[in-house]
C-alpha positions as CSV (number, residue, x, y, z in Angstrom):
1,M,23.1,-77.4,200.0
2,V,21.4,-77.9,197.1
3,T,22.2,-78.4,193.5
4,K,21.3,-78.7,190.3
5,D,21.6,-80.4,187.4
6,S,19.2,-80.0,184.2
7,D,15.6,-80.0,185.2
8,R,17.0,-81.9,188.8
9,Y,17.9,-80.7,192.3
10,F,20.0,-82.7,194.6
11,L,21.3,-82.2,198.0
12,S,25.3,-81.4,198.4
13,A,27.2,-84.1,198.9
14,E,30.2,-82.4,200.2
15,W,27.9,-80.6,203.0
16,I,26.2,-83.2,203.7
17,N,29.8,-84.9,204.1
18,Q,31.3,-81.9,206.0
19,A,27.8,-82.6,208.0
20,V,26.7,-85.7,208.7
21,P,29.8,-88.0,210.6
22,I,28.3,-90.9,209.3
23,L,24.8,-91.8,208.0
24,E,22.3,-94.8,209.8
25,F,19.7,-96.0,208.5
26,T,17.4,-97.8,210.7
27,D,15.5,-99.8,208.4
28,V,17.4,-102.5,207.1
29,G,14.4,-102.8,204.3
30,E,16.0,-100.1,203.2
31,P,18.3,-99.9,200.2
32,I,21.3,-97.6,201.7
33,L,23.2,-97.2,198.2
34,P,20.5,-96.7,196.1
35,R,21.1,-96.0,192.7
36,S,17.9,-94.6,191.0
37,T,14.2,-92.8,191.8
38,D,12.9,-96.4,190.6
39,L,11.2,-97.4,193.5
40,N,11.4,-101.0,192.7
41,E,14.7,-100.7,193.7
42,Y,12.9,-100.4,197.3
43,T,10.7,-102.9,196.9
44,T,12.8,-105.5,195.9
45,V,15.1,-104.9,199.6
46,A,11.8,-104.6,201.2
47,A,10.9,-107.8,200.3
48,R,14.4,-109.8,200.7
49,A,13.9,-108.2,204.5
50,Q,11.1,-109.8,205.0
51,K,11.6,-113.0,203.7
52,A,15.4,-112.3,205.8
53,R,13.2,-111.5,209.5
54,K,14.0,-113.7,211.1
55,T,17.9,-114.3,210.4
56,I,17.7,-110.5,209.9
57,V,17.2,-111.1,214.1
58,T,18.9,-112.8,214.4
59,Y,21.4,-111.0,213.2
60,R,21.2,-107.7,214.6
61,D,21.1,-109.9,218.0
62,L,25.0,-110.7,217.4
63,V,25.4,-107.6,215.4
64,A,24.3,-106.0,218.9
65,S,26.9,-107.8,221.1
66,E,29.7,-107.7,218.6
67,R,29.6,-103.5,217.9
68,A,29.5,-103.5,221.6
69,D,33.6,-104.3,221.4
70,N,36.2,-101.6,221.3
71,A,38.1,-103.2,218.7
72,H,34.7,-103.1,216.1
73,R,33.7,-99.6,216.8
74,H,37.4,-98.5,216.4
75,L,37.8,-100.3,212.4
76,V,34.7,-98.7,211.7
77,N,35.5,-95.3,212.6
78,L,38.7,-95.5,211.4
79,V,37.1,-96.3,207.7
80,A,34.7,-94.3,207.9
81,R,37.0,-91.5,208.5
82,R,39.4,-92.2,205.5
83,I,35.8,-93.0,203.3
84,K,34.7,-89.5,204.6
85,Q,38.1,-87.6,203.6
86,Q,37.9,-88.8,200.1
87,G,34.6,-87.0,200.1
88,S,32.1,-89.8,200.5
89,I,29.4,-90.5,202.7
90,P,29.9,-93.4,205.2
91,R,27.1,-95.4,205.6
92,Y,25.2,-98.0,208.1
93,N,22.4,-100.0,209.6
94,Y,22.2,-102.7,212.3
95,L,23.4,-105.2,209.9
96,I,25.7,-103.7,207.3
97,D,29.0,-101.8,209.0
98,L,29.6,-99.7,206.9
99,A,29.2,-97.8,202.5
100,T,29.9,-96.2,200.6
101,R,29.4,-95.0,197.5
102,F,32.8,-93.8,195.3
103,D,33.7,-93.1,191.8
104,N,30.4,-94.6,191.2
105,T,31.2,-98.5,193.1
106,D,29.7,-99.4,195.7
107,Y,31.4,-100.7,199.0
108,I,30.2,-102.7,201.8
109,F,32.5,-103.5,204.2
110,E,32.5,-105.7,207.7
111,M,34.0,-105.3,210.1
112,K,35.1,-108.5,213.2
113,S,37.4,-108.4,216.0
114,L,39.5,-111.7,216.1
115,T,41.6,-113.5,218.7
116,T,43.6,-116.3,218.0
117,S,40.8,-119.1,219.2
118,N,38.3,-117.3,217.2
119,A,39.8,-115.9,213.8
120,R,38.6,-118.6,211.5
121,S,35.1,-119.2,213.0
122,Q,35.0,-114.5,212.6
123,L,36.2,-114.5,209.2
124,R,34.1,-117.4,207.6
125,S,31.3,-115.2,209.4
126,G,32.3,-111.8,208.8
127,L,32.4,-113.2,204.6
128,S,28.9,-114.9,204.9
129,Q,27.6,-111.4,206.3
130,L,29.0,-109.2,203.1
131,Y,27.1,-111.4,200.7
132,E,24.3,-111.6,202.7
133,Y,24.0,-107.9,203.3
134,R,25.0,-107.0,199.2
135,Y,22.0,-109.4,198.5
136,F,19.3,-108.1,201.0
137,Q,20.5,-104.7,199.6
138,N,20.1,-105.7,195.4
139,L,23.8,-104.5,194.8
140,P,25.5,-107.1,192.9
141,D,28.0,-105.1,191.9
142,A,29.3,-104.0,195.1
143,K,33.0,-104.5,195.6
144,L,33.0,-106.3,199.8
145,V,35.5,-105.7,202.1
146,L,36.5,-107.7,205.1
147,V,38.1,-105.4,207.3
148,V,40.1,-107.1,210.8
149,E,41.6,-105.5,214.0
150,S,44.8,-107.0,212.8
151,R,47.3,-108.7,210.6
152,L,45.4,-112.6,210.1
153,P,47.6,-115.1,212.4
154,E,49.8,-117.1,210.2
155,Q,47.7,-120.2,209.9
156,L,45.3,-118.1,208.4
157,R,47.1,-116.1,206.0
158,W,46.5,-118.2,203.0
159,M,42.6,-117.2,203.5
160,L,43.7,-113.4,202.1
161,D,44.8,-114.9,199.2
162,Y,40.7,-117.6,198.7
163,F,39.5,-114.2,199.7
164,E,40.5,-112.5,196.8
165,S,41.0,-114.1,193.9
166,D,38.3,-117.1,194.8
167,R,35.3,-115.1,196.4
168,D,36.3,-112.3,194.6
169,V,36.0,-110.4,198.8
170,L,38.7,-107.6,199.4
171,A,40.5,-107.7,202.8
172,I,42.3,-104.7,204.4
173,W,43.7,-105.3,208.1
174,D,44.7,-102.8,211.2
175,G,48.0,-101.6,211.3
176,N,48.1,-99.4,214.0
177,D,45.7,-96.4,212.8
178,R,47.3,-97.6,208.6
179,L,44.9,-99.7,206.8
180,C,47.3,-102.8,205.5
181,G,46.4,-105.1,203.0
182,N,47.6,-107.8,200.0
183,Q,48.6,-105.9,196.9
184,K,44.4,-106.3,194.9
185,S,43.4,-104.5,198.3
186,R,45.6,-101.9,198.2
187,T,45.2,-101.0,194.6
188,D,41.1,-101.5,194.8
189,L,41.3,-99.3,197.9
190,A,43.8,-97.3,196.8
191,F,40.7,-94.3,197.6
192,L,41.1,-95.4,201.2
193,G,44.9,-95.5,201.2
194,V,45.8,-99.0,202.0
195,E,49.3,-99.9,202.5
């Protein structure tokens, strides 16, 4: 349960991975993927969350209604299972759908359910949320991943290239319990088995 490295002690990631399905953070002002024991990291995230308190409350209300959607829950569980299979720990709070650290790289995931009529607005919403969450969490190097419930409608598939090449956001979709994506997402998210 506890491992020792030099003169420091750590909780075993393997033990936590087996004991905890998804690690929940109830305070949005707490770093979801802390990199150090330096309290400055906690101070920065708390200060940013406090400044955006009204926005966060609005997001929380929107996210709460979105989380009730079965497709959204399915996406969270699908990606969380893949994260756990690789020995990493999926984490979330009431804003961030999932986050993890794999091979010393941080990832923040936003899940979106889509219909033909709301696909464009959902994609835009997911994109802006990812950037804001990365800022709130003070993780400027985190890889951002937008996960949608199905392949984009034909008229919006250009947005995959826009996300990946212009915005540096990876975009994947659920293809019958298989995670699918373009070449860049398949390469950068190989640890999740993206096809």
